[in-house]
C-alpha positions as CSV (number, residue, x, y, z in Angstrom):
1,M,93.0,82.9,88.8
2,D,92.0,86.6,88.9
3,H,93.5,89.3,91.1
4,K,90.9,89.0,93.8
5,T,91.5,85.3,94.2
6,L,95.2,85.9,94.3
7,V,94.9,88.6,96.9
8,S,92.8,86.3,99.1
9,T,95.7,83.9,99.3
10,I,97.9,86.5,101.1
11,Q,98.1,85.8,104.8
12,T,96.2,88.3,107.1
13,E,99.3,89.3,108.9
14,D,101.2,89.8,105.7
15,L,98.4,91.9,104.3
16,A,98.4,94.1,107.4
17,R,102.1,94.6,107.0
18,L,101.7,95.5,103.4
19,N,98.9,98.0,104.1
20,A,100.7,99.8,106.9
21,R,101.3,103.5,106.1
22,S,104.2,105.5,107.4
23,D,105.5,109.1,107.0
24,A,109.2,108.3,107.0
25,P,109.6,106.4,103.7
26,G,107.5,109.0,101.9
27,L,109.3,111.9,103.4
28,R,112.7,110.3,102.5
29,H,111.6,109.7,98.9
30,L,110.1,113.2,98.6
31,A,113.3,114.7,99.9
32,G,115.3,112.8,97.3
33,H,112.9,113.8,94.4
34,S,112.8,117.4,95.6
35,A,116.6,117.6,95.9
36,L,116.9,116.3,92.3
37,I,114.6,119.1,91.1
38,V,116.3,121.8,93.1
39,G,119.7,120.5,91.9
40,F,118.7,120.7,88.3
41,A,117.2,124.1,88.8
42,I,120.4,125.5,90.3
43,W,122.4,123.9,87.5
44,I,120.2,125.6,84.9
45,A,120.1,129.0,86.7
46,M,123.8,129.1,87.2
47,G,124.5,128.2,83.5
48,W,126.9,125.5,84.4
49,P,128.4,123.3,81.6
50,L,125.8,121.2,79.8
51,W,122.9,123.2,81.4
52,Q,120.9,122.5,78.3
53,L,121.0,118.8,79.1
54,A,119.9,119.6,82.6
55,L,116.7,121.1,81.1
56,L,115.7,117.6,80.0
57,G,116.6,116.1,83.4
58,Q,114.6,118.8,85.2
59,G,111.6,118.2,82.9
60,V,111.6,114.5,83.6
61,A,111.9,115.0,87.3
62,I,109.1,117.5,87.5
63,C,106.7,115.6,85.1
64,F,107.2,112.4,87.0
65,L,105.7,114.1,90.1
66,F,102.5,113.0,88.5
67,T,103.2,109.5,90.0
68,L,103.4,111.1,93.5
69,E,100.2,113.1,92.9
70,H,98.6,109.9,91.7
71,E,99.6,108.1,94.9
72,A,98.3,111.0,97.0
73,T,94.8,110.4,95.5
74,H,95.0,107.0,97.3
75,K,96.2,108.7,100.5
76,T,99.1,106.2,100.7
77,P,102.5,108.1,100.4
78,F,102.2,109.3,104.0
79,A,100.4,108.2,107.1
80,T,99.6,111.9,107.9
81,A,96.4,112.8,106.0
82,W,97.2,116.5,105.5
83,L,100.6,115.6,104.0
84,N,98.9,113.5,101.3
85,E,96.5,116.3,100.6
86,W,99.0,119.2,100.3
87,V,101.6,117.2,98.4
88,G,98.9,116.2,96.0
89,R,97.8,119.8,95.5
90,I,101.3,121.2,95.1
91,T,102.4,118.6,92.6
92,G,99.1,119.1,90.8
93,F,99.9,122.8,90.5
94,L,103.4,122.1,89.1
95,I,102.1,119.9,86.3
96,L,98.7,121.6,85.6
97,N,96.7,118.6,86.9
98,P,94.0,119.8,89.4
99,F,94.3,117.5,92.4
100,E,90.7,117.6,93.6
101,W,89.4,116.9,90.1
102,F,92.0,114.3,89.4
103,R,91.2,112.3,92.6
104,Y,87.8,111.4,91.1
105,F,89.1,110.9,87.6
106,H,91.6,108.4,88.9
107,L,89.3,106.6,91.2
108,A,86.9,106.1,88.3
109,H,89.9,104.7,86.4
110,H,90.4,102.1,89.2
111,R,86.8,101.2,89.3
112,H,86.6,100.6,85.5
113,T,90.2,99.8,84.6
114,N,90.5,99.3,80.8
115,I,86.8,98.9,80.4
116,P,85.7,100.7,77.1
117,D,83.1,103.5,77.6
118,K,83.7,103.5,81.3
119,D,87.4,104.0,82.0
120,P,88.0,107.8,81.7
121,E,91.6,107.1,80.6
122,L,90.3,105.3,77.5
123,L,87.6,108.0,76.9
124,S,90.3,110.7,76.9
125,G,92.2,108.9,74.1
126,A,95.2,107.8,76.1
127,K,95.8,104.6,74.0
128,P,96.7,105.7,70.5
129,E,96.6,103.0,67.8
130,T,97.8,104.9,64.6
131,W,101.1,106.7,63.9
132,P,99.6,110.2,63.8
133,A,97.7,109.6,67.0
134,Y,100.8,108.1,68.7
135,L,103.1,110.9,67.7
136,T,100.5,113.5,68.8
137,H,100.0,111.7,72.1
138,I,103.6,111.4,73.1
139,S,104.3,115.0,72.2
140,G,102.5,115.8,75.4
141,L,100.6,118.7,73.7
142,P,97.1,117.0,74.1
143,Y,97.8,116.6,77.8
144,W,98.7,120.3,78.3
145,W,95.7,121.4,76.2
146,G,93.4,119.0,78.0
147,M,94.5,120.1,81.4
148,A,94.3,123.8,80.6
149,R,90.8,123.3,79.3
150,Q,89.8,121.2,82.3
151,T,91.1,123.7,84.8
152,L,89.5,126.6,83.0
153,G,86.2,124.7,82.8
154,N,86.4,124.0,86.5
155,V,86.9,127.7,87.2
156,L,83.8,128.5,85.1
157,G,81.8,125.9,86.9
158,H,81.3,123.5,84.0
159,D,80.4,119.9,84.8
160,P,83.8,118.4,85.8
161,G,82.8,114.9,84.7
162,D,80.2,112.2,85.5
163,Y,82.7,110.6,87.9
164,T,82.7,113.6,90.2
165,P,80.0,113.7,93.0
166,K,78.0,116.9,93.3
167,R,79.3,117.5,96.8
168,A,82.8,117.9,95.4
169,H,82.0,120.5,92.7
170,A,82.5,123.5,94.9
171,R,85.9,122.2,96.1
172,I,86.9,121.5,92.5
173,R,85.9,125.0,91.4
174,F,87.7,126.6,94.3
175,E,90.9,124.7,93.7
176,A,90.9,125.7,90.0
177,C,90.4,129.3,90.9
178,V,93.4,129.2,93.3
179,M,95.5,127.5,90.6
180,L,94.5,130.1,88.1
181,A,95.5,132.9,90.5
182,G,98.8,131.1,91.1
183,Y,99.5,130.9,87.4
184,A,98.7,134.6,87.0
185,L,101.3,135.4,89.6
186,C,103.8,133.2,87.7
187,V,103.1,135.2,84.5
188,L,103.7,138.4,86.4
189,T,107.0,137.0,87.6
190,L,108.0,136.2,84.1
191,L,107.7,140.0,83.3
192,V,110.5,140.6,85.8
193,T,112.7,137.5,85.2
194,P,112.6,134.6,82.8
195,L,113.9,132.2,85.5
196,L,110.6,130.2,85.9
197,F,110.5,129.7,82.1
198,W,114.0,128.0,82.2
199,V,113.6,126.0,85.4
200,W,109.9,125.0,85.2
201,I,107.9,125.8,82.0
202,L,110.4,124.7,79.3
203,P,111.6,121.7,81.2
204,C,108.0,120.5,81.6
205,L,107.4,120.7,77.9
206,L,110.6,118.7,77.3
207,G,109.9,116.1,80.0
208,Q,106.2,115.4,79.3
209,P,106.9,113.0,76.3
210,F,108.9,110.7,78.6
211,L,105.9,110.6,81.1
212,R,103.5,109.8,78.2
213,L,105.8,106.9,77.1
214,Y,106.0,105.6,80.6
215,L,102.2,105.8,81.2
216,L,101.4,104.0,78.0
217,A,103.0,100.9,79.4
218,E,100.6,100.7,82.4
219,H,97.6,99.5,80.4
220,G,98.5,99.9,76.7
221,R,97.6,96.8,74.6
222,C,96.2,95.1,77.7
223,A,92.9,93.1,77.7
224,F,89.6,94.9,78.1
225,V,88.6,92.8,81.1
226,A,88.0,93.4,84.8
227,N,90.9,91.1,86.0
228,M,93.8,93.3,87.0
229,L,96.2,90.5,86.2
230,E,95.2,90.9,82.5
231,N,94.2,94.6,82.1
232,T,97.4,96.0,83.7
233,R,101.1,95.6,83.0
234,T,104.0,95.4,85.5
235,T,107.2,96.6,83.8
236,F,110.6,95.4,85.0
237,T,113.0,98.3,85.0
238,N,116.0,99.9,86.8
239,R,116.2,101.7,90.2
240,V,116.3,105.1,88.6
241,V,112.9,104.7,86.9
242,R,111.4,103.1,89.9
243,F,112.6,106.0,92.0
244,L,111.2,108.7,89.7
245,A,107.9,106.8,89.3
246,W,107.5,106.1,93.0
247,N,107.5,102.3,92.4
248,M,104.5,102.5,90.0
249,P,106.2,100.2,87.4
250,Y,104.8,97.6,89.8
251,H,101.5,98.5,88.3
252,V,99.7,95.1,88.5
253,E,100.5,95.2,92.2
254,H,99.2,98.7,92.6
255,H,95.9,98.0,90.8
256,S,95.4,94.7,92.7
257,L,95.8,96.4,96.1
258,P,95.7,100.2,95.6
259,Q,95.7,100.8,99.4
260,V,99.3,99.4,99.6
261,P,101.8,102.3,99.9
262,F,104.4,102.8,97.2
263,H,107.3,101.6,99.4
264,Q,105.6,98.3,100.0
265,L,105.0,97.4,96.3
266,P,108.3,95.5,95.9
267,A,107.2,93.3,98.8
268,L,103.7,92.8,97.3
269,H,105.4,91.9,94.0
270,E,107.1,89.0,95.8
271,H,103.8,87.7,96.9
272,M,102.4,87.9,93.4
273,K,105.4,86.4,91.5
274,G,104.4,83.8,89.0
275,H,100.9,85.0,88.6
276,H,101.5,88.0,86.3
277,R,99.8,87.7,82.9
278,V,101.1,90.9,81.3
279,T,104.7,92.2,81.9
280,A,107.4,94.0,79.9
281,D,111.2,93.8,80.2
282,G,111.8,97.5,80.3
283,Y,110.2,100.5,78.7
284,A,112.4,100.4,75.6
285,R,111.2,96.8,74.9
286,F,107.5,97.8,75.5
287,T,107.8,100.8,73.2
288,A,109.4,98.8,70.4
289,D,106.6,96.2,70.7
290,Y,103.9,98.9,70.8
291,L,105.3,100.6,67.7
292,R,105.3,97.4,65.7
293,G,101.5,97.2,66.4
294,L,100.6,100.6,65.1
């Protein structure tokens, strides 16, 4: 059975319930995630005990906004369209991932999930298979360099990728120009106070490796086939990780029905139980297994 056949077995009324979008769950989750970031920022700024440890927590909290930006490309975190758009743009700014461009990059990933020479994630080298490549990848440095280069290229009007339609090029370029202007203002702020460095820039550098490790579990070592039950992994983990990742550890579920909002993925998981081909019992177990195969 492939994912399409499995999805076809879900009753119409259940599918309608799963696909229903709502602002309330997304706003509650966003409030909690934002409060975590603000809390860590205050802890760091005030220099309270163990503030150095808060740097790491802040970095993880900010970098995992990627999962919210990712959801916003599907227009599913909120029922209100403009909320999805602006949350996507703001989170993209915070993690140097241009939202307009990433929307098309990610949709191409969904169309060609884990298909060599077609999936842009594979083309970008996101699945390292040697120790040097692995250590370089999880450092997060290739991500920052790649996103800086992509953003600057978008500003200069370079081709943003074969997966982007011509009609979107002007929007992609405009967004990149706005982002560049925003980063320039942040640099000017740093000349006055180093606060942004301590509550945003340094934490992001420290937190990015944790996001890289998390993302590697989504499709790493999965089959190069079109069946989402085989090319994607659901990872069983704790509530903290599911909260930070906006329920994206239910990744087979997300790829099988990407229009299902994040807050409905646990319910979708119940419908798909017993049909998963690729799972992991936690990220530590996945990482250990991955390392053994390098």
